A tleap script that builds the chain and sets N, CA, C and O, in Angstrom:
source leaprc.protein.ff14SB
mol = sequence {
  NMET SER GLN THR GLY TYR ILE LYS GLY MET
  LYS ARG ALA ARG PHE ASN PHE GLN LEU LYS
  GLN TRP LEU VAL ASP LEU LEU PHE ALA PHE
  VAL GLY GLN ASN ASP LEU HIE TYR MET GLY
  CLEU
}
set mol.1.N position { -20.790 52.576 38.281 }
set mol.1.CA position { -20.298 53.250 39.493 }
set mol.1.C position { -18.993 52.593 39.944 }
set mol.1.O position { -18.903 51.367 40.013 }
set mol.2.N position { -18.007 53.392 40.244 }
set mol.2.CA position { -16.710 52.839 40.640 }
set mol.2.C position { -16.761 52.288 42.061 }
set mol.2.O position { -17.638 52.636 42.851 }
set mol.3.N position { -15.803 51.422 42.362 }
set mol.3.CA position { -15.766 50.805 43.690 }
set mol.3.C position { -15.549 51.853 44.783 }
set mol.3.O position { -16.197 51.802 45.828 }
set mol.4.N position { -14.636 52.805 44.544 }
set mol.4.CA position { -14.353 53.818 45.571 }
set mol.4.C position { -15.568 54.713 45.787 }
set mol.4.O position { -15.868 55.099 46.916 }
set mol.5.N position { -16.267 55.042 44.697 }
set mol.5.CA position { -17.471 55.865 44.824 }
set mol.5.C position { -18.535 55.139 45.613 }
set mol.5.O position { -19.249 55.746 46.411 }
set mol.6.N position { -18.645 53.828 45.392 }
set mol.6.CA position { -19.623 53.019 46.116 }
set mol.6.C position { -19.304 52.993 47.611 }
set mol.6.O position { -20.193 53.143 48.449 }
set mol.7.N position { -18.022 52.800 47.932 }
set mol.7.CA position { -17.589 52.759 49.336 }
set mol.7.C position { -17.843 54.110 50.010 }
set mol.7.O position { -18.319 54.169 51.143 }
set mol.8.N position { -17.520 55.186 49.302 }
set mol.8.CA position { -17.770 56.518 49.869 }
set mol.8.C position { -19.263 56.724 50.116 }
set mol.8.O position { -19.658 57.281 51.140 }
set mol.9.N position { -20.085 56.273 49.178 }
set mol.9.CA position { -21.529 56.410 49.334 }
set mol.9.C position { -22.038 55.624 50.535 }
set mol.9.O position { -22.902 56.094 51.276 }
set mol.10.N position { -21.493 54.419 50.721 }
set mol.10.CA position { -21.907 53.595 51.855 }
set mol.10.C position { -21.506 54.250 53.174 }
set mol.10.O position { -22.284 54.266 54.128 }
set mol.11.N position { -20.294 54.786 53.223 }
set mol.11.CA position { -19.835 55.457 54.442 }
set mol.11.C position { -20.711 56.668 54.752 }
set mol.11.O position { -21.058 56.914 55.908 }
set mol.12.N position { -21.067 57.423 53.705 }
set mol.12.CA position { -21.898 58.605 53.906 }
set mol.12.C position { -23.288 58.191 54.386 }
set mol.12.O position { -23.854 58.818 55.282 }
set mol.13.N position { -23.833 57.134 53.786 }
set mol.13.CA position { -25.165 56.657 54.183 }
set mol.13.C position { -25.143 56.191 55.637 }
set mol.13.O position { -26.075 56.468 56.391 }
set mol.14.N position { -24.086 55.485 56.031 }
set mol.14.CA position { -23.979 54.996 57.401 }
set mol.14.C position { -23.859 56.176 58.364 }
set mol.14.O position { -24.464 56.170 59.436 }
set mol.15.N position { -23.079 57.184 57.981 }
set mol.15.CA position { -22.920 58.366 58.825 }
set mol.15.C position { -24.257 59.078 58.990 }
set mol.15.O position { -24.627 59.464 60.099 }
set mol.16.N position { -24.982 59.251 57.882 }
set mol.16.CA position { -26.282 59.917 57.950 }
set mol.16.C position { -27.246 59.137 58.828 }
set mol.16.O position { -28.018 59.726 59.585 }
set mol.17.N position { -27.201 57.799 58.729 }
set mol.17.CA position { -28.066 56.955 59.550 }
set mol.17.C position { -27.735 57.121 61.025 }
set mol.17.O position { -28.632 57.259 61.856 }
set mol.18.N position { -26.439 57.108 61.353 }
set mol.18.CA position { -26.014 57.272 62.741 }
set mol.18.C position { -26.400 58.645 63.261 }
set mol.18.O position { -26.783 58.781 64.423 }
set mol.19.N position { -26.304 59.664 62.419 }
set mol.19.CA position { -26.661 61.021 62.821 }
set mol.19.C position { -28.153 61.097 63.120 }
set mol.19.O position { -28.561 61.715 64.103 }
set mol.20.N position { -28.975 60.464 62.268 }
set mol.20.CA position { -30.420 60.455 62.503 }
set mol.20.C position { -30.751 59.719 63.791 }
set mol.20.O position { -31.592 60.169 64.569 }
set mol.21.N position { -30.080 58.568 64.021 }
set mol.21.CA position { -30.321 57.807 65.243 }
set mol.21.C position { -29.967 58.644 66.472 }
set mol.21.O position { -30.674 58.617 67.479 }
set mol.22.N position { -28.857 59.391 66.375 }
set mol.22.CA position { -28.411 60.244 67.482 }
set mol.22.C position { -29.432 61.345 67.749 }
set mol.22.O position { -29.746 61.638 68.903 }
set mol.23.N position { -29.951 61.955 66.682 }
set mol.23.CA position { -30.938 63.022 66.842 }
set mol.23.C position { -32.224 62.473 67.458 }
set mol.23.O position { -32.836 63.122 68.307 }
set mol.24.N position { -32.633 61.277 67.029 }
set mol.24.CA position { -33.842 60.655 67.585 }
set mol.24.C position { -33.634 60.354 69.069 }
set mol.24.O position { -34.516 60.614 69.887 }
set mol.25.N position { -32.469 59.808 69.414 }
set mol.25.CA position { -32.168 59.517 70.817 }
set mol.25.C position { -32.192 60.799 71.640 }
set mol.25.O position { -32.718 60.819 72.753 }
set mol.26.N position { -31.624 61.863 71.091 }
set mol.26.CA position { -31.582 63.142 71.787 }
set mol.26.C position { -32.999 63.676 71.995 }
set mol.26.O position { -33.338 64.176 73.068 }
set mol.27.N position { -33.814 63.561 70.952 }
set mol.27.CA position { -35.194 64.042 71.023 }
set mol.27.C position { -35.977 63.275 72.084 }
set mol.27.O position { -36.679 63.876 72.897 }
set mol.28.N position { -35.856 61.934 72.075 }
set mol.28.CA position { -36.574 61.136 73.064 }
set mol.28.C position { -36.086 61.428 74.482 }
set mol.28.O position { -36.883 61.462 75.419 }
set mol.29.N position { -34.784 61.638 74.640 }
set mol.29.CA position { -34.245 61.959 75.963 }
set mol.29.C position { -34.818 63.295 76.433 }
set mol.29.O position { -35.189 63.440 77.598 }
set mol.30.N position { -34.890 64.269 75.527 }
set mol.30.CA position { -35.412 65.591 75.866 }
set mol.30.C position { -36.895 65.508 76.227 }
set mol.30.O position { -37.325 66.069 77.235 }
set mol.31.N position { -37.673 64.808 75.403 }
set mol.31.CA position { -39.105 64.660 75.650 }
set mol.31.C position { -39.335 63.865 76.943 }
set mol.31.O position { -40.226 64.186 77.729 }
set mol.32.N position { -38.521 62.827 77.150 }
set mol.32.CA position { -38.657 62.018 78.361 }
set mol.32.C position { -38.425 62.848 79.610 }
set mol.32.O position { -39.152 62.699 80.592 }
set mol.33.N position { -37.424 63.721 79.591 }
set mol.33.CA position { -37.143 64.585 80.732 }
set mol.33.C position { -38.312 65.532 80.969 }
set mol.33.O position { -38.699 65.771 82.113 }
set mol.34.N position { -38.878 66.073 79.887 }
set mol.34.CA position { -40.010 66.978 80.029 }
set mol.34.C position { -41.219 66.248 80.597 }
set mol.34.O position { -41.933 66.802 81.434 }
set mol.35.N position { -41.462 65.014 80.159 }
set mol.35.CA position { -42.581 64.235 80.678 }
set mol.35.C position { -42.424 64.025 82.176 }
set mol.35.O position { -43.380 64.191 82.933 }
set mol.36.N position { -41.218 63.662 82.604 }
set mol.36.CA position { -40.969 63.470 84.029 }
set mol.36.C position { -41.176 64.771 84.790 }
set mol.36.O position { -41.718 64.777 85.895 }
set mol.37.N position { -40.743 65.866 84.192 }
set mol.37.CA position { -40.872 67.180 84.829 }
set mol.37.C position { -42.353 67.536 85.010 }
set mol.37.O position { -42.758 68.019 86.067 }
set mol.38.N position { -43.147 67.293 83.974 }
set mol.38.CA position { -44.569 67.638 84.044 }
set mol.38.C position { -45.322 66.743 85.031 }
set mol.38.O position { -46.335 67.158 85.595 }
set mol.39.N position { -44.838 65.530 85.239 }
set mol.39.CA position { -45.491 64.640 86.199 }
set mol.39.C position { -45.119 64.995 87.632 }
set mol.39.O position { -45.644 64.403 88.576 }
set mol.40.N position { -44.220 65.956 87.799 }
set mol.40.CA position { -43.858 66.408 89.134 }
set mol.40.C position { -42.716 65.631 89.748 }
set mol.40.O position { -42.505 65.707 90.958 }
set mol.41.N position { -41.966 64.876 88.940 }
set mol.41.CA position { -40.837 64.112 89.479 }
set mol.41.C position { -39.567 64.944 89.415 }
set mol.41.O position { -38.503 64.479 89.823 }
savepdb mol mol.pdb
quit
């Protein structure tokens, strides 16, 4: 595997990881708001 291909792969993996983290944060924020709503707050 070439060095540039390796670097591109690492950047893509990091981007995918950040995207997943963002989606998880968004999901928890959404669920958290719903939980507060259902508790009557």
